Phi, psi and omega in degrees: 000126178284150174302148179303328181287349181262340179296149172284155179312313190296319184290324181297323175301317180297315179300315182292330175288350179090023182230096177294140181301140181275349183203162168309142177296150175267106183287153348286163177241163174286153167284167179303325178288322175293320175300311173309313183299308181302328181287342174298309179073315184238116182231159188235139168258148178232095175276114182210137177168209183302314183303335179296329186259338173266006184050041177241168176259320183239112177284172180269337188089000181254005184292141178296127185297340178291346180288338175286101186201073182294138188275339190208036182310135179209091184289347175290328180290324171301308182294321176299320180294318182293314182304308184304321182279003176089018175267153199241337178215143177236148178235135186244138177286086179298326177207127176256189193293338175293345177091352182287131187259135178273026175220157168282081188281144182287342195252002177204151169279344184269074181201188186300329191290348179251007178274149174293336183302122183049041177048032173085000178259010184284164177207091181297325176297316177301313183296321183297308186293327182288322178297317181298317180290330169300328180263006180074024180258146169297156188245128173230145178237141183251124174235113185288130172282336172284133187220111186272359182261318191288123183290347179273356179305123181108359177226174187294330178303322181301324178296326178289317184297316184295320178298316183293325180285322179289326178298315179303303184300308190287339181272316187268343183234010188282176355290147170253138188258341177209132174253131182244120178239135164265181187255009182306125181218081177265200178282156172260187181299330184267008176081005183262149171256161191257142164272107189274137184271075181304320184298317179291322173300314176301315178301321178294316177297312179304322179289316183276331188222064189296350179262351190279140166273150187251118178225163342266331169267074193204169189270352188258320182231141183245153170286134180294336178125346187208164183248031174259356180077026186240123170262169184276149172308143180057035172301135187251148175271353181256126178224157179294151183219058178075207180236146181282183178297337179270003183083358179273152177307131177260146180242149172226158176273117197214076186290165187256144175242130184248108180266141181194152178257141177304337184241174172305308183266173178265335174255159185289137177223125187299331186285348181267356184303329181271359184244021169297138193296138184287157181306321179297331180284316174302325181284323169306315182290327173299315179292330184268001173237287173314316183278011174221051168056046174224176181242133182269125172252103191255119176283130174225113189266122176301150182269195189286347173284337187093025179237155168290132177291158181299327178299313177299316189292323182299313181294321173305311177304311183297313182301315181300318182293326176290319178295316172304314179300327173296308178298324186276351184267022185290136174271118181299146189206160171256133185249138172230158188212153169278172174093172180249083185290137180296153176300141187088351182230040186278166187295334183297336176297336180277349179238017183266004177074013186249112180277359172268359171239160188199154173268142173221130184285008174133157189292346182243352190279135165242014176227167172168171181225129179242115186244142172253133174238127182269358180084336181196163179300129178232145174276137179208157178222008179220135172253133188228125181217145184215136167275159174281078186301341170297342175264005180095168176273126191243312185284137182233003176196131181199157168225164179235125187243154177228135187275124176235117186065232181267354187232171180250139177237146182279126175273312181205151178243146176206178176240307178259136172256292180071211189294325179196142158226124181248140176236111167290129179227170176296146183293126196236142177240124181193166177260332181233141171227150178221144171258117182254112175269111191278319181215141175213148177295318178215164181318119186307143170231103185271107187284310185214147172211125179196178170237158187223149171254095183271121176308324178228137183203157175297168172308148180293146172300149173246160355290171173299173178308134181248141171296138184267000000 
């Protein structure tokens, strides 16, 4: 056993929970904050600001502050809706590219203090963070580095301004769980582009909000690479990070976030009320993001009243019901496994619904089989598997088989498991299913393995069942 001082925070968490590691951790590991963030699985974006009132996606930075005037703003409605739909964190666009700030900033006139809303005394950021905390949600803020209003943009002085804004937000509205930056870098009022002082931005956040994760142009959370909410099959949370002193590749824990809007646009447009994504599309996105070891960031934009629209709320209720149906459709099973599992790491730990316990086939095994017996033939259409990611990503090749008749047939094959992988399959009736780990970097640590009968699920994966 390593001394506690040498243990990583995630492994230390396991010890504090009363579970000593069955095997050495597979480096790199998530921080405690990354671990908690990945377990959120569902997070929500709220694009709201001057663009909501000008009916644009990207503002010009010249808009009259008096245009911002929501008639019935209620951030508690946003947070309550998000919570009821199963989301765990919300991110507000405190400032978008037009430079208009949703708080009364001391450093610019292009902000709420010159809006007629609440006679210039309103503070959307304040209402947002208080609403999130009141509903038990984590808080995130988006602050656009690109600013089409500030005359200093394109000079070193702008970096001072941006750090002043960061300081203002993190000092007056903390604690913040996630700071979200995109990489947009267009022209400023003087036609110049800015060289962002990212190192200084990050240092400011680390100093004022040491537990905040920095995304997407940041070191803690990465963009998946599209705005469709879709991760790659076998998406990994481990990424290259240059080379170490010995010249060998260095790796870091860098999980993916999948951002997508519930509508065609990111800001609210009345003409899109009939274009809210259908439930079937949202479920496809859920399986292609949460179901591929990533976190879904779904944008729901408040309208000009300052409320989530009826169309968006209706779809969120339907989505929440479908996800609940998936979660509640787990088929109960008894688990057995090959290998000499240590005490406290038996097959039963993989079906107990607790992500802080796990099955491991033994201190030296890098292969193994975990078999589920339902007691009688049961129908299912989803396979669900999760690693104990506090111990790192360990499995590198696996398959999932179903017993049909006297033989086993393979349902799916994969390489990365990570926080969660969900596989929609054609509805199948069987008594036994097994996870066969064919290769692993270190002894596997499987937190949960099961099958589900979901009332709604995306089309099944192809190709069809293959003989094993």
